[in-house]
C-alpha positions in Angstrom: 3.6 -7.8 -14.9 0.9 -5.5 -12.9 1.7 -3.8 -9.4 -0.1 -2.8 -6.8 1.7 -1.1 -4.1 -0.7 -0.3 -0.8 1.1 2.2 1.6 -0.8 1.2 5.3 -0.7 1.0 8.7 -1.9 -2.4 8.6 -0.4 -4.7 6.2 -1.6 -7.8 8.4 -4.5 -7.4 6.8 -3.2 -8.3 3.1 -3.9 -10.4 1.4 -7.7 -10.9 2.6 -9.7 -10.9 -0.1 -6.4 -10.6 -2.8 -5.4 -13.9 -1.3 -8.7 -15.9 -2.8 -10.8 -16.9 -5.8 -9.5 -15.6 -9.2 -7.3 -12.5 -8.1 -5.2 -15.7 -6.2 -4.9 -17.4 -9.3 -3.7 -14.5 -11.2 -1.5 -13.6 -9.4 0.0 -17.5 -9.0 0.3 -17.2 -12.8 1.9 -13.8 -13.0 -0.6 -11.5 -14.1 -0.5 -9.3 -11.2 1.0 -8.6 -8.4 1.4 -6.7 -4.8 3.4 -5.2 -2.3 2.5 -3.7 1.5 4.6 -1.3 2.4 4.3 -0.4 6.3 4.3 3.1 6.6 5.4 3.1 10.1 8.8 2.3 9.0 9.2 5.9 7.9 7.8 7.6 10.8 9.3 9.9 12.9 10.7 9.6 16.5 10.9 7.0 19.4 7.3 5.9 18.6 7.7 6.2 14.6 5.3 8.8 14.7 2.9 9.0 11.1 0.5 11.3 11.6 0.2 14.9 13.1 -2.7 17.8 14.0 -4.4 19.4 11.3 -2.5 22.6 10.3 -6.1 24.7 10.8 -6.9 23.3 14.0 -10.1 20.7 14.4 -10.2 17.7 15.4 -8.2 14.8 14.4 -4.5 13.8 13.1 -3.9 14.0 9.2 -0.9 11.7 8.0 2.7 13.6 8.0 3.4 14.5 4.2 7.2 13.8 5.1 6.5 10.3 6.3 4.1 9.8 3.1 6.8 11.3 0.9 9.7 8.9 2.2 7.0 5.6 1.9 6.5 6.8 -1.6 9.9 7.1 -2.4 10.5 3.9 -1.0 9.1 1.9 -4.2 8.5 2.0 -8.0 5.9 4.7 -8.8 7.1 5.0 -12.4 4.5 5.5 -14.6 2.0 4.7 -12.1 -0.8 6.7 -10.5 -1.0 7.4 -6.7 -4.6 6.7 -5.3 -5.3 8.5 -1.9 -8.4 6.9 -0.7 -10.4 8.8 1.7 -14.1 9.6 2.5 -14.9 12.6 0.2 -13.1 11.2 -2.8 -14.8 9.4 -5.7 -15.8 6.2 -5.7 -13.2 3.3 -6.8 -15.7 2.5 -9.5 -15.2 -0.6 -12.2 -14.8 1.4 -15.2 -11.6 2.9 -13.0 -10.4 -0.7 -12.4 -10.5 -1.5 -15.9 -9.2 1.7 -16.8 -5.8 0.9 -14.3 -5.6 -2.9 -15.6 -4.1 -1.4 -19.0 -1.3 0.0 -17.2 1.8 -1.2 -15.3 0.1 -0.8 -12.0 -1.0 1.6 -9.1 -0.2 2.9 -6.0 -3.0 3.2 -3.0 -2.5 5.3 0.1 -5.3 5.1 2.6 -4.9 8.3 4.9 -7.8 8.3 6.8 -7.3 5.7 10.0 -8.6 5.9 14.0 -5.8 4.6 16.5 
């Protein structure tokens, strides 16, 4: 079975479109499944911080590598590619989706957020 893991600060956004139509029917039939991993569960300190200022300075914040590593260590990543979503990355295409569908699953992480 294909298993998708989503590391996110917003697990309440799921299942969203994954829970309707063909995708939901395929999930119910055991063709695929997903899990969400709340990144903040691995945050540090009283406020469970997951981000820090960029090392080179500049605007915004970046996800802490120690926090993201702990989240990754908590799930089965064996043989699954890690897809780090970024506005500067290559588009997630239908071809990539087809290629991934032949494997054991995938891990998706979104590293950009505002809040």
